[in-house]
PDB file of N, CA, C, O and CB in Angstrom:
ATOM      1  N   MET A   1      53.832  81.843 103.980  1.00  0.00           N
ATOM      2  CA  MET A   1      53.846  82.843 102.920  1.00  0.00           C
ATOM      3  C   MET A   1      53.084  82.336 101.717  1.00  0.00           C
ATOM      4  O   MET A   1      53.298  81.209 101.270  1.00  0.00           O
ATOM      5  CB  MET A   1      55.280  83.205 102.529  1.00  0.00           C
ATOM      6  N   SER A   2      52.204  83.154 101.197  1.00  0.00           N
ATOM      7  CA  SER A   2      51.438  82.744 100.023  1.00  0.00           C
ATOM      8  C   SER A   2      52.055  83.349  98.763  1.00  0.00           C
ATOM      9  O   SER A   2      52.593  84.456  98.782  1.00  0.00           O
ATOM     10  CB  SER A   2      49.955  83.168 100.160  1.00  0.00           C
ATOM     11  N   ASN A   3      51.963  82.605  97.690  1.00  0.00           N
ATOM     12  CA  ASN A   3      52.415  83.092  96.396  1.00  0.00           C
ATOM     13  C   ASN A   3      51.207  83.605  95.633  1.00  0.00           C
ATOM     14  O   ASN A   3      50.675  82.919  94.759  1.00  0.00           O
ATOM     15  CB  ASN A   3      53.154  81.980  95.595  1.00  0.00           C
ATOM     16  N   LYS A   4      50.784  84.791  95.962  1.00  0.00           N
ATOM     17  CA  LYS A   4      49.613  85.363  95.302  1.00  0.00           C
ATOM     18  C   LYS A   4      49.947  85.704  93.864  1.00  0.00           C
ATOM     19  O   LYS A   4      51.032  86.191  93.549  1.00  0.00           O
ATOM     20  CB  LYS A   4      49.115  86.613  96.049  1.00  0.00           C
ATOM     21  N   GLU A   5      48.993  85.436  93.015  1.00  0.00           N
ATOM     22  CA  GLU A   5      49.144  85.757  91.604  1.00  0.00           C
ATOM     23  C   GLU A   5      49.142  87.272  91.419  1.00  0.00           C
ATOM     24  O   GLU A   5      48.322  87.981  92.003  1.00  0.00           O
ATOM     25  CB  GLU A   5      48.020  85.101  90.768  1.00  0.00           C
ATOM     26  N   LYS A   6      50.056  87.747  90.611  1.00  0.00           N
ATOM     27  CA  LYS A   6      50.131  89.192  90.338  1.00  0.00           C
ATOM     28  C   LYS A   6      49.132  89.559  89.247  1.00  0.00           C
ATOM     29  O   LYS A   6      48.826  88.751  88.370  1.00  0.00           O
ATOM     30  CB  LYS A   6      51.573  89.608  89.915  1.00  0.00           C
ATOM     31  N   ASN A   7      48.632  90.781  89.314  1.00  0.00           N
ATOM     32  CA  ASN A   7      47.700  91.297  88.321  1.00  0.00           C
ATOM     33  C   ASN A   7      48.123  92.689  87.878  1.00  0.00           C
ATOM     34  O   ASN A   7      48.773  93.428  88.618  1.00  0.00           O
ATOM     35  CB  ASN A   7      46.270  91.322  88.878  1.00  0.00           C
ATOM     36  N   LEU A   8      47.741  93.022  86.665  1.00  0.00           N
ATOM     37  CA  LEU A   8      47.930  94.364  86.124  1.00  0.00           C
ATOM     38  C   LEU A   8      46.711  95.189  86.517  1.00  0.00           C
ATOM     39  O   LEU A   8      45.579  94.739  86.340  1.00  0.00           O
ATOM     40  CB  LEU A   8      48.131  94.339  84.561  1.00  0.00           C
ATOM     41  N   PHE A   9      46.930  96.392  87.047  1.00  0.00           N
ATOM     42  CA  PHE A   9      45.824  97.289  87.371  1.00  0.00           C
ATOM     43  C   PHE A   9      46.041  98.625  86.682  1.00  0.00           C
ATOM     44  O   PHE A   9      47.132  99.193  86.727  1.00  0.00           O
ATOM     45  CB  PHE A   9      45.691  97.479  88.901  1.00  0.00           C
ATOM     46  N   VAL A  10      44.987  99.119  86.045  1.00  0.00           N
ATOM     47  CA  VAL A  10      44.991 100.448  85.446  1.00  0.00           C
ATOM     48  C   VAL A  10      43.909 101.242  86.157  1.00  0.00           C
ATOM     49  O   VAL A  10      42.750 100.827  86.177  1.00  0.00           O
ATOM     50  CB  VAL A  10      44.752 100.398  83.881  1.00  0.00           C
ATOM     51  N   THR A  11      44.273 102.383  86.743  1.00  0.00           N
ATOM     52  CA  THR A  11      43.284 103.229  87.409  1.00  0.00           C
ATOM     53  C   THR A  11      43.001 104.455  86.550  1.00  0.00           C
ATOM     54  O   THR A  11      43.803 104.845  85.702  1.00  0.00           O
ATOM     55  CB  THR A  11      43.775 103.652  88.820  1.00  0.00           C
ATOM     56  N   PHE A  12      41.845 105.047  86.794  1.00  0.00           N
ATOM     57  CA  PHE A  12      41.347 106.129  85.946  1.00  0.00           C
ATOM     58  C   PHE A  12      40.819 107.293  86.771  1.00  0.00           C
ATOM     59  O   PHE A  12      40.457 107.135  87.937  1.00  0.00           O
ATOM     60  CB  PHE A  12      40.254 105.615  85.024  1.00  0.00           C
ATOM     61  N   TYR A  13      40.783 108.461  86.146  1.00  0.00           N
ATOM     62  CA  TYR A  13      40.199 109.650  86.774  1.00  0.00           C
ATOM     63  C   TYR A  13      38.676 109.621  86.682  1.00  0.00           C
ATOM     64  O   TYR A  13      37.987 110.134  87.564  1.00  0.00           O
ATOM     65  CB  TYR A  13      40.744 110.928  86.114  1.00  0.00           C
ATOM     66  N   THR A  14      38.150 109.014  85.605  1.00  0.00           N
ATOM     67  CA  THR A  14      36.701 109.005  85.409  1.00  0.00           C
ATOM     68  C   THR A  14      36.203 107.603  85.061  1.00  0.00           C
ATOM     69  O   THR A  14      36.937 106.787  84.501  1.00  0.00           O
ATOM     70  CB  THR A  14      36.306 109.996  84.305  1.00  0.00           C
ATOM     71  N   THR A  15      34.961 107.346  85.399  1.00  0.00           N
ATOM     72  CA  THR A  15      34.332 106.076  85.063  1.00  0.00           C
ATOM     73  C   THR A  15      34.199 105.921  83.553  1.00  0.00           C
ATOM     74  O   THR A  15      34.289 104.806  83.038  1.00  0.00           O
ATOM     75  CB  THR A  15      32.958 105.966  85.730  1.00  0.00           C
ATOM     76  N   ALA A  16      33.989 107.011  82.843  1.00  0.00           N
ATOM     77  CA  ALA A  16      33.872 106.957  81.383  1.00  0.00           C
ATOM     78  C   ALA A  16      35.152 106.390  80.757  1.00  0.00           C
ATOM     79  O   ALA A  16      35.081 105.602  79.814  1.00  0.00           O
ATOM     80  CB  ALA A  16      33.576 108.364  80.812  1.00  0.00           C
ATOM     81  N   GLU A  17      36.317 106.783  81.274  1.00  0.00           N
ATOM     82  CA  GLU A  17      37.584 106.268  80.755  1.00  0.00           C
ATOM     83  C   GLU A  17      37.716 104.774  81.070  1.00  0.00           C
ATOM     84  O   GLU A  17      38.216 104.007  80.248  1.00  0.00           O
ATOM     85  CB  GLU A  17      38.779 107.057  81.354  1.00  0.00           C
ATOM     86  N   ALA A  18      37.274 104.369  82.247  1.00  0.00           N
ATOM     87  CA  ALA A  18      37.315 102.951  82.622  1.00  0.00           C
ATOM     88  C   ALA A  18      36.434 102.127  81.684  1.00  0.00           C
ATOM     89  O   ALA A  18      36.834 101.053  81.236  1.00  0.00           O
ATOM     90  CB  ALA A  18      36.860 102.761  84.090  1.00  0.00           C
ATOM     91  N   MET A  19      35.253 102.626  81.393  1.00  0.00           N
ATOM     92  CA  MET A  19      34.331 101.919  80.507  1.00  0.00           C
ATOM     93  C   MET A  19      34.864 101.876  79.072  1.00  0.00           C
ATOM     94  O   MET A  19      34.690 100.877  78.375  1.00  0.00           O
ATOM     95  CB  MET A  19      32.951 102.587  80.536  1.00  0.00           C
ATOM     96  N   ALA A  20      35.508 102.950  78.637  1.00  0.00           N
ATOM     97  CA  ALA A  20      36.118 102.971  77.304  1.00  0.00           C
ATOM     98  C   ALA A  20      37.235 101.936  77.225  1.00  0.00           C
ATOM     99  O   ALA A  20      37.435 101.313  76.182  1.00  0.00           O
ATOM    100  CB  ALA A  20      36.666 104.383  76.971  1.00  0.00           C
ATOM    101  N   THR A  21      37.960 101.754  78.321  1.00  0.00           N
ATOM    102  CA  THR A  21      39.021 100.756  78.366  1.00  0.00           C
ATOM    103  C   THR A  21      38.441  99.355  78.241  1.00  0.00           C
ATOM    104  O   THR A  21      38.970  98.523  77.505  1.00  0.00           O
ATOM    105  CB  THR A  21      39.827 100.886  79.663  1.00  0.00           C
ATOM    106  N   GLU A  22      37.359  99.096  78.957  1.00  0.00           N
ATOM    107  CA  GLU A  22      36.720  97.784  78.877  1.00  0.00           C
ATOM    108  C   GLU A  22      36.310  97.469  77.437  1.00  0.00           C
ATOM    109  O   GLU A  22      36.540  96.365  76.945  1.00  0.00           O
ATOM    110  CB  GLU A  22      35.493  97.726  79.806  1.00  0.00           C
ATOM    111  N   GLN A  23      35.712  98.433  76.783  1.00  0.00           N
ATOM    112  CA  GLN A  23      35.256  98.241  75.407  1.00  0.00           C
ATOM    113  C   GLN A  23      36.446  98.044  74.454  1.00  0.00           C
ATOM    114  O   GLN A  23      36.422  97.160  73.598  1.00  0.00           O
ATOM    115  CB  GLN A  23      34.403  99.445  74.954  1.00  0.00           C
ATOM    116  N   SER A  24      37.473  98.866  74.609  1.00  0.00           N
ATOM    117  CA  SER A  24      38.644  98.770  73.732  1.00  0.00           C
ATOM    118  C   SER A  24      39.429  97.478  73.961  1.00  0.00           C
ATOM    119  O   SER A  24      39.914  96.872  73.006  1.00  0.00           O
ATOM    120  CB  SER A  24      39.557  99.972  73.948  1.00  0.00           C
ATOM    121  N   CYS A  25      39.555  97.057  75.206  1.00  0.00           N
ATOM    122  CA  CYS A  25      40.248  95.803  75.493  1.00  0.00           C
ATOM    123  C   CYS A  25      39.469  94.625  74.912  1.00  0.00           C
ATOM    124  O   CYS A  25      40.061  93.700  74.355  1.00  0.00           O
ATOM    125  CB  CYS A  25      40.441  95.624  77.015  1.00  0.00           C
ATOM    126  N   SER A  26      38.169  94.658  75.039  1.00  0.00           N
ATOM    127  CA  SER A  26      37.339  93.596  74.481  1.00  0.00           C
ATOM    128  C   SER A  26      37.511  93.528  72.965  1.00  0.00           C
ATOM    129  O   SER A  26      37.658  92.441  72.406  1.00  0.00           O
ATOM    130  CB  SER A  26      35.859  93.819  74.845  1.00  0.00           C
ATOM    131  N   SER A  27      37.493  94.675  72.303  1.00  0.00           N
ATOM    132  CA  SER A  27      37.668  94.738  70.848  1.00  0.00           C
ATOM    133  C   SER A  27      39.053  94.264  70.422  1.00  0.00           C
ATOM    134  O   SER A  27      39.223  93.730  69.326  1.00  0.00           O
ATOM    135  CB  SER A  27      37.436  96.163  70.350  1.00  0.00           C
ATOM    136  N   SER A  28      40.041  94.460  71.292  1.00  0.00           N
ATOM    137  CA  SER A  28      41.433  94.089  70.988  1.00  0.00           C
ATOM    138  C   SER A  28      41.801  92.707  71.526  1.00  0.00           C
ATOM    139  O   SER A  28      42.957  92.292  71.439  1.00  0.00           O
ATOM    140  CB  SER A  28      42.385  95.127  71.566  1.00  0.00           C
ATOM    141  N   ASN A  29      40.816  91.996  72.083  1.00  0.00           N
ATOM    142  CA  ASN A  29      41.045  90.667  72.670  1.00  0.00           C
ATOM    143  C   ASN A  29      42.110  90.685  73.764  1.00  0.00           C
ATOM    144  O   ASN A  29      42.932  89.774  73.860  1.00  0.00           O
ATOM    145  CB  ASN A  29      41.453  89.684  71.585  1.00  0.00           C
ATOM    146  N   ILE A  30      42.085  91.731  74.583  1.00  0.00           N
ATOM    147  CA  ILE A  30      42.967  91.820  75.747  1.00  0.00           C
ATOM    148  C   ILE A  30      42.154  91.356  76.952  1.00  0.00           C
ATOM    149  O   ILE A  30      41.118  91.934  77.279  1.00  0.00           O
ATOM    150  CB  ILE A  30      43.529  93.292  75.952  1.00  0.00           C
ATOM    151  N   GLU A  31      42.638  90.312  77.602  1.00  0.00           N
ATOM    152  CA  GLU A  31      41.912  89.698  78.704  1.00  0.00           C
ATOM    153  C   GLU A  31      41.907  90.581  79.945  1.00  0.00           C
ATOM    154  O   GLU A  31      42.935  91.151  80.312  1.00  0.00           O
ATOM    155  CB  GLU A  31      42.513  88.349  79.033  1.00  0.00           C
ATOM    156  N   GLY A  32      40.742  90.693  80.594  1.00  0.00           N
ATOM    157  CA  GLY A  32      40.645  91.441  81.837  1.00  0.00           C
ATOM    158  C   GLY A  32      39.219  91.869  82.108  1.00  0.00           C
ATOM    159  O   GLY A  32      38.297  91.497  81.382  1.00  0.00           O
ATOM    160  N   LYS A  33      39.043  92.666  83.175  1.00  0.00           N
ATOM    161  CA  LYS A  33      37.705  93.140  83.542  1.00  0.00           C
ATOM    162  C   LYS A  33      37.819  94.356  84.449  1.00  0.00           C
ATOM    163  O   LYS A  33      38.879  94.631  85.012  1.00  0.00           O
ATOM    164  CB  LYS A  33      36.894  92.019  84.241  1.00  0.00           C
ATOM    165  N   LEU A  34      36.715  95.078  84.580  1.00  0.00           N
ATOM    166  CA  LEU A  34      36.655  96.205  85.503  1.00  0.00           C
ATOM    167  C   LEU A  34      36.398  95.683  86.908  1.00  0.00           C
ATOM    168  O   LEU A  34      35.586  94.780  87.110  1.00  0.00           O
ATOM    169  CB  LEU A  34      35.557  97.217  85.081  1.00  0.00           C
ATOM    170  N   VAL A  35      37.104  96.266  87.882  1.00  0.00           N
ATOM    171  CA  VAL A  35      36.986  95.854  89.281  1.00  0.00           C
ATOM    172  C   VAL A  35      37.079  97.100  90.169  1.00  0.00           C
ATOM    173  O   VAL A  35      37.542  98.148  89.717  1.00  0.00           O
ATOM    174  CB  VAL A  35      38.098  94.810  89.658  1.00  0.00           C
ATOM    175  N   PRO A  36      36.642  96.991  91.429  1.00  0.00           N
ATOM    176  CA  PRO A  36      36.891  98.095  92.356  1.00  0.00           C
ATOM    177  C   PRO A  36      38.404  98.272  92.543  1.00  0.00           C
ATOM    178  O   PRO A  36      39.154  97.296  92.509  1.00  0.00           O
ATOM    179  CB  PRO A  36      36.189  97.836  93.729  1.00  0.00           C
ATOM    180  N   VAL A  37      38.841  99.496  92.737  1.00  0.00           N
ATOM    181  CA  VAL A  37      40.269  99.767  92.913  1.00  0.00           C
ATOM    182  C   VAL A  37      40.767  99.113  94.200  1.00  0.00           C
ATOM    183  O   VAL A  37      40.154  99.288  95.253  1.00  0.00           O
ATOM    184  CB  VAL A  37      40.542 101.296  92.940  1.00  0.00           C
ATOM    185  N   PRO A  38      41.875  98.357  94.132  1.00  0.00           N
ATOM    186  CA  PRO A  38      42.449  97.783  95.352  1.00  0.00           C
ATOM    187  C   PRO A  38      42.797  98.880  96.358  1.00  0.00           C
ATOM    188  O   PRO A  38      43.168  99.986  95.965  1.00  0.00           O
ATOM    189  CB  PRO A  38      43.704  96.952  95.018  1.00  0.00           C
ATOM    190  N   ARG A  39      42.681  98.589  97.620  1.00  0.00           N
ATOM    191  CA  ARG A  39      42.897  99.590  98.676  1.00  0.00           C
ATOM    192  C   ARG A  39      44.277 100.240  98.640  1.00  0.00           C
ATOM    193  O   ARG A  39      44.434 101.397  99.031  1.00  0.00           O
ATOM    194  CB  ARG A  39      42.696  98.954 100.019  1.00  0.00           C
ATOM    195  N   VAL A  40      45.279  99.493  98.170  1.00  0.00           N
ATOM    196  CA  VAL A  40      46.639 100.032  98.162  1.00  0.00           C
ATOM    197  C   VAL A  40      46.846 101.082  97.075  1.00  0.00           C
ATOM    198  O   VAL A  40      47.863 101.775  97.067  1.00  0.00           O
ATOM    199  CB  VAL A  40      47.638  98.911  97.977  1.00  0.00           C
ATOM    200  N   LEU A  41      45.889 101.204  96.160  1.00  0.00           N
ATOM    201  CA  LEU A  41      45.960 102.209  95.102  1.00  0.00           C
ATOM    202  C   LEU A  41      44.915 103.283  95.350  1.00  0.00           C
ATOM    203  O   LEU A  41      43.931 103.059  96.055  1.00  0.00           O
ATOM    204  CB  LEU A  41      45.759 101.566  93.710  1.00  0.00           C
ATOM    205  N   SER A  42      45.138 104.447  94.765  1.00  0.00           N
ATOM    206  CA  SER A  42      44.109 105.472  94.826  1.00  0.00           C
ATOM    207  C   SER A  42      43.642 105.734  93.403  1.00  0.00           C
ATOM    208  O   SER A  42      44.423 105.649  92.455  1.00  0.00           O
ATOM    209  CB  SER A  42      44.636 106.783  95.507  1.00  0.00           C
ATOM    210  N   ALA A  43      42.373 106.050  93.265  1.00  0.00           N
ATOM    211  CA  ALA A  43      41.859 106.363  91.930  1.00  0.00           C
ATOM    212  C   ALA A  43      40.705 107.317  92.056  1.00  0.00           C
ATOM    213  O   ALA A  43      39.874 107.195  92.955  1.00  0.00           O
ATOM    214  CB  ALA A  43      41.426 105.090  91.178  1.00  0.00           C
ATOM    215  N   GLY A  44      40.658 108.261  91.156  1.00  0.00           N
ATOM    216  CA  GLY A  44      39.604 109.262  91.173  1.00  0.00           C
ATOM    217  C   GLY A  44      38.215 108.681  91.074  1.00  0.00           C
ATOM    218  O   GLY A  44      37.294 109.172  91.727  1.00  0.00           O
ATOM    219  N   CYS A  45      38.037 107.625  90.255  1.00  0.00           N
ATOM    220  CA  CYS A  45      36.680 107.134  90.027  1.00  0.00           C
ATOM    221  C   CYS A  45      36.351 105.871  90.802  1.00  0.00           C
ATOM    222  O   CYS A  45      35.183 105.486  90.866  1.00  0.00           O
ATOM    223  CB  CYS A  45      36.476 106.881  88.573  1.00  0.00           C
ATOM    224  N   GLY A  46      37.344 105.211  91.396  1.00  0.00           N
ATOM    225  CA  GLY A  46      37.084 104.015  92.179  1.00  0.00           C
ATOM    226  C   GLY A  46      36.987 102.734  91.371  1.00  0.00           C
ATOM    227  O   GLY A  46      36.739 101.668  91.936  1.00  0.00           O
ATOM    228  N   VAL A  47      37.178 102.817  90.046  1.00  0.00           N
ATOM    229  CA  VAL A  47      37.107 101.647  89.180  1.00  0.00           C
ATOM    230  C   VAL A  47      38.455 101.453  88.501  1.00  0.00           C
ATOM    231  O   VAL A  47      39.086 102.420  88.074  1.00  0.00           O
ATOM    232  CB  VAL A  47      35.974 101.795  88.127  1.00  0.00           C
ATOM    233  N   ALA A  48      38.894 100.196  88.404  1.00  0.00           N
ATOM    234  CA  ALA A  48      40.172  99.881  87.764  1.00  0.00           C
ATOM    235  C   ALA A  48      39.979  98.769  86.748  1.00  0.00           C
ATOM    236  O   ALA A  48      39.035  97.984  86.842  1.00  0.00           O
ATOM    237  CB  ALA A  48      41.230  99.476  88.812  1.00  0.00           C
ATOM    238  N   TRP A  49      40.880  98.710  85.779  1.00  0.00           N
ATOM    239  CA  TRP A  49      40.947  97.582  84.851  1.00  0.00           C
ATOM    240  C   TRP A  49      41.933  96.591  85.440  1.00  0.00           C
ATOM    241  O   TRP A  49      43.054  96.959  85.790  1.00  0.00           O
ATOM    242  CB  TRP A  49      41.375  98.033  83.397  1.00  0.00           C
ATOM    243  N   LYS A  50      41.522  95.339  85.550  1.00  0.00           N
ATOM    244  CA  LYS A  50      42.384  94.276  86.068  1.00  0.00           C
ATOM    245  C   LYS A  50      42.679  93.324  84.919  1.00  0.00           C
ATOM    246  O   LYS A  50      41.771  92.740  84.327  1.00  0.00           O
ATOM    247  CB  LYS A  50      41.715  93.521  87.280  1.00  0.00           C
ATOM    248  N   GLY A  51      43.963  93.177  84.614  1.00  0.00           N
ATOM    249  CA  GLY A  51      44.356  92.307  83.516  1.00  0.00           C
ATOM    250  C   GLY A  51      45.566  91.479  83.881  1.00  0.00           C
ATOM    251  O   GLY A  51      45.965  91.394  85.042  1.00  0.00           O
ATOM    252  N   ARG A  52      46.139  90.871  82.857  1.00  0.00           N
ATOM    253  CA  ARG A  52      47.304  90.011  83.048  1.00  0.00           C
ATOM    254  C   ARG A  52      48.580  90.846  82.987  1.00  0.00           C
ATOM    255  O   ARG A  52      48.714  91.697  82.107  1.00  0.00           O
ATOM    256  CB  ARG A  52      47.338  88.887  81.983  1.00  0.00           C
ATOM    257  N   PRO A  53      49.522  90.618  83.906  1.00  0.00           N
ATOM    258  CA  PRO A  53      50.766  91.406  83.923  1.00  0.00           C
ATOM    259  C   PRO A  53      51.538  91.327  82.607  1.00  0.00           C
ATOM    260  O   PRO A  53      52.181  92.295  82.201  1.00  0.00           O
ATOM    261  CB  PRO A  53      51.659  90.933  85.054  1.00  0.00           C
ATOM    262  N   GLU A  54      51.473  90.181  81.950  1.00  0.00           N
ATOM    263  CA  GLU A  54      52.207  90.031  80.692  1.00  0.00           C
ATOM    264  C   GLU A  54      51.618  90.879  79.562  1.00  0.00           C
ATOM    265  O   GLU A  54      52.236  91.029  78.508  1.00  0.00           O
ATOM    266  CB  GLU A  54      52.222  88.572  80.277  1.00  0.00           C
ATOM    267  N   ASP A  55      50.431  91.428  79.784  1.00  0.00           N
ATOM    268  CA  ASP A  55      49.777  92.280  78.773  1.00  0.00           C
ATOM    269  C   ASP A  55      50.028  93.772  78.999  1.00  0.00           C
ATOM    270  O   ASP A  55      49.370  94.605  78.376  1.00  0.00           O
ATOM    271  CB  ASP A  55      48.277  92.019  78.771  1.00  0.00           C
ATOM    272  N   ILE A  56      50.967  94.122  79.880  1.00  0.00           N
ATOM    273  CA  ILE A  56      51.175  95.538  80.222  1.00  0.00           C
ATOM    274  C   ILE A  56      51.508  96.370  78.980  1.00  0.00           C
ATOM    275  O   ILE A  56      50.990  97.476  78.826  1.00  0.00           O
ATOM    276  CB  ILE A  56      52.303  95.676  81.261  1.00  0.00           C
ATOM    277  N   ASP A  57      52.357  95.859  78.103  1.00  0.00           N
ATOM    278  CA  ASP A  57      52.759  96.645  76.931  1.00  0.00           C
ATOM    279  C   ASP A  57      51.612  96.832  75.941  1.00  0.00           C
ATOM    280  O   ASP A  57      51.394  97.937  75.444  1.00  0.00           O
ATOM    281  CB  ASP A  57      53.933  95.974  76.232  1.00  0.00           C
ATOM    282  N   ILE A  58      50.874  95.751  75.652  1.00  0.00           N
ATOM    283  CA  ILE A  58      49.778  95.900  74.686  1.00  0.00           C
ATOM    284  C   ILE A  58      48.624  96.711  75.281  1.00  0.00           C
ATOM    285  O   ILE A  58      47.927  97.426  74.561  1.00  0.00           O
ATOM    286  CB  ILE A  58      49.271  94.518  74.233  1.00  0.00           C
ATOM    287  N   THR A  59      48.427  96.597  76.595  1.00  0.00           N
ATOM    288  CA  THR A  59      47.378  97.390  77.243  1.00  0.00           C
ATOM    289  C   THR A  59      47.741  98.872  77.206  1.00  0.00           C
ATOM    290  O   THR A  59      46.899  99.708  76.879  1.00  0.00           O
ATOM    291  CB  THR A  59      47.162  96.925  78.704  1.00  0.00           C
ATOM    292  N   THR A  60      48.980  99.199  77.537  1.00  0.00           N
ATOM    293  CA  THR A  60      49.431 100.594  77.504  1.00  0.00           C
ATOM    294  C   THR A  60      49.318 101.158  76.094  1.00  0.00           C
ATOM    295  O   THR A  60      48.868 102.290  75.916  1.00  0.00           O
ATOM    296  CB  THR A  60      50.883 100.709  78.009  1.00  0.00           C
ATOM    297  N   GLN A  61      49.721 100.383  75.090  1.00  0.00           N
ATOM    298  CA  GLN A  61      49.641 100.848  73.708  1.00  0.00           C
ATOM    299  C   GLN A  61      48.191 101.048  73.276  1.00  0.00           C
ATOM    300  O   GLN A  61      47.880 102.010  72.574  1.00  0.00           O
ATOM    301  CB  GLN A  61      50.336  99.858  72.774  1.00  0.00           C
ATOM    302  N   MET A  62      47.296 100.137  73.696  1.00  0.00           N
ATOM    303  CA  MET A  62      45.877 100.262  73.363  1.00  0.00           C
ATOM    304  C   MET A  62      45.301 101.539  73.972  1.00  0.00           C
ATOM    305  O   MET A  62      44.520 102.235  73.323  1.00  0.00           O
ATOM    306  CB  MET A  62      45.091  99.028  73.860  1.00  0.00           C
ATOM    307  N   LEU A  63      45.679 101.852  75.214  1.00  0.00           N
ATOM    308  CA  LEU A  63      45.198 103.078  75.860  1.00  0.00           C
ATOM    309  C   LEU A  63      45.656 104.303  75.075  1.00  0.00           C
ATOM    310  O   LEU A  63      44.876 105.226  74.840  1.00  0.00           O
ATOM    311  CB  LEU A  63      45.701 103.160  77.322  1.00  0.00           C
ATOM    312  N   LYS A  64      46.926 104.305  74.669  1.00  0.00           N
ATOM    313  CA  LYS A  64      47.460 105.431  73.891  1.00  0.00           C
ATOM    314  C   LYS A  64      46.780 105.539  72.531  1.00  0.00           C
ATOM    315  O   LYS A  64      46.402 106.630  72.106  1.00  0.00           O
ATOM    316  CB  LYS A  64      48.975 105.280  73.704  1.00  0.00           C
ATOM    317  N   ASP A  65      46.624 104.402  71.850  1.00  0.00           N
ATOM    318  CA  ASP A  65      46.017 104.391  70.514  1.00  0.00           C
ATOM    319  C   ASP A  65      44.576 104.884  70.529  1.00  0.00           C
ATOM    320  O   ASP A  65      44.105 105.463  69.550  1.00  0.00           O
ATOM    321  CB  ASP A  65      46.066 102.991  69.931  1.00  0.00           C
ATOM    322  N   ASN A  66      43.875 104.657  71.643  1.00  0.00           N
ATOM    323  CA  ASN A  66      42.463 105.035  71.745  1.00  0.00           C
ATOM    324  C   ASN A  66      42.255 106.331  72.522  1.00  0.00           C
ATOM    325  O   ASN A  66      41.125 106.674  72.871  1.00  0.00           O
ATOM    326  CB  ASN A  66      41.680 103.921  72.403  1.00  0.00           C
ATOM    327  N   ASP A  67      43.349 107.056  72.795  1.00  0.00           N
ATOM    328  CA  ASP A  67      43.285 108.323  73.530  1.00  0.00           C
ATOM    329  C   ASP A  67      42.513 108.211  74.841  1.00  0.00           C
ATOM    330  O   ASP A  67      41.713 109.081  75.185  1.00  0.00           O
ATOM    331  CB  ASP A  67      42.651 109.385  72.664  1.00  0.00           C
ATOM    332  N   ILE A  68      42.770 107.121  75.562  1.00  0.00           N
ATOM    333  CA  ILE A  68      42.138 106.913  76.866  1.00  0.00           C
ATOM    334  C   ILE A  68      43.102 107.405  77.936  1.00  0.00           C
ATOM    335  O   ILE A  68      44.255 106.978  77.994  1.00  0.00           O
ATOM    336  CB  ILE A  68      41.761 105.402  77.092  1.00  0.00           C
ATOM    337  N   GLU A  69      42.617 108.303  78.778  1.00  0.00           N
ATOM    338  CA  GLU A  69      43.454 108.858  79.843  1.00  0.00           C
ATOM    339  C   GLU A  69      43.371 107.962  81.075  1.00  0.00           C
ATOM    340  O   GLU A  69      42.283 107.636  81.551  1.00  0.00           O
ATOM    341  CB  GLU A  69      43.020 110.312  80.192  1.00  0.00           C
ATOM    342  N   TRP A  70      44.535 107.572  81.578  1.00  0.00           N
ATOM    343  CA  TRP A  70      44.578 106.749  82.790  1.00  0.00           C
ATOM    344  C   TRP A  70      45.370 107.483  83.861  1.00  0.00           C
ATOM    345  O   TRP A  70      46.133 108.410  83.586  1.00  0.00           O
ATOM    346  CB  TRP A  70      45.206 105.352  82.500  1.00  0.00           C
ATOM    347  N   GLU A  71      45.160 107.034  85.083  1.00  0.00           N
ATOM    348  CA  GLU A  71      45.838 107.637  86.224  1.00  0.00           C
ATOM    349  C   GLU A  71      47.138 106.903  86.532  1.00  0.00           C
ATOM    350  O   GLU A  71      48.190 107.527  86.675  1.00  0.00           O
ATOM    351  CB  GLU A  71      44.923 107.633  87.452  1.00  0.00           C
ATOM    352  N   GLU A  72      47.064 105.583  86.633  1.00  0.00           N
ATOM    353  CA  GLU A  72      48.237 104.787  87.009  1.00  0.00           C
ATOM    354  C   GLU A  72      48.127 103.398  86.397  1.00  0.00           C
ATOM    355  O   GLU A  72      47.033 102.847  86.276  1.00  0.00           O
ATOM    356  CB  GLU A  72      48.375 104.691  88.554  1.00  0.00           C
ATOM    357  N   ILE A  73      49.272 102.840  86.014  1.00  0.00           N
ATOM    358  CA  ILE A  73      49.359 101.451  85.562  1.00  0.00           C
ATOM    359  C   ILE A  73      50.376 100.769  86.467  1.00  0.00           C
ATOM    360  O   ILE A  73      51.523 101.205  86.562  1.00  0.00           O
ATOM    361  CB  ILE A  73      49.770 101.345  84.027  1.00  0.00           C
ATOM    362  N   THR A  74      49.955  99.706  87.125  1.00  0.00           N
ATOM    363  CA  THR A  74      50.846  99.028  88.073  1.00  0.00           C
ATOM    364  C   THR A  74      50.566  97.537  88.105  1.00  0.00           C
ATOM    365  O   THR A  74      49.491  97.083  87.713  1.00  0.00           O
ATOM    366  CB  THR A  74      50.693  99.621  89.480  1.00  0.00           C
ATOM    367  N   ILE A  75      51.536  96.794  88.570  1.00  0.00           N
ATOM    368  CA  ILE A  75      51.358  95.357  88.772  1.00  0.00           C
ATOM    369  C   ILE A  75      51.467  95.085  90.264  1.00  0.00           C
ATOM    370  O   ILE A  75      52.440  95.462  90.917  1.00  0.00           O
ATOM    371  CB  ILE A  75      52.414  94.520  87.962  1.00  0.00           C
ATOM    372  N   LEU A  76      50.442  94.422  90.782  1.00  0.00           N
ATOM    373  CA  LEU A  76      50.374  94.075  92.219  1.00  0.00           C
ATOM    374  C   LEU A  76      50.179  92.570  92.364  1.00  0.00           C
ATOM    375  O   LEU A  76      50.096  92.063  93.482  1.00  0.00           O
ATOM    376  CB  LEU A  76      49.210  94.849  92.936  1.00  0.00           C
TER     377      LEU A  76
END
């Protein structure tokens, strides 16, 4: 059994929202990057934000503060 590191994933309906997230996270010093959506998740645009699980609250608040629409926020 492997102890895989968990990650925070945010999926989006559009690529524009994913790109806005990348820019806003960078401006807010929230660590992460855009990645293809993991197979176990579904996403309208196929792009997800991958970050640290411990940043779930600040990431969610940043999305709300910047009026960025997301599809799902999960930790895998």
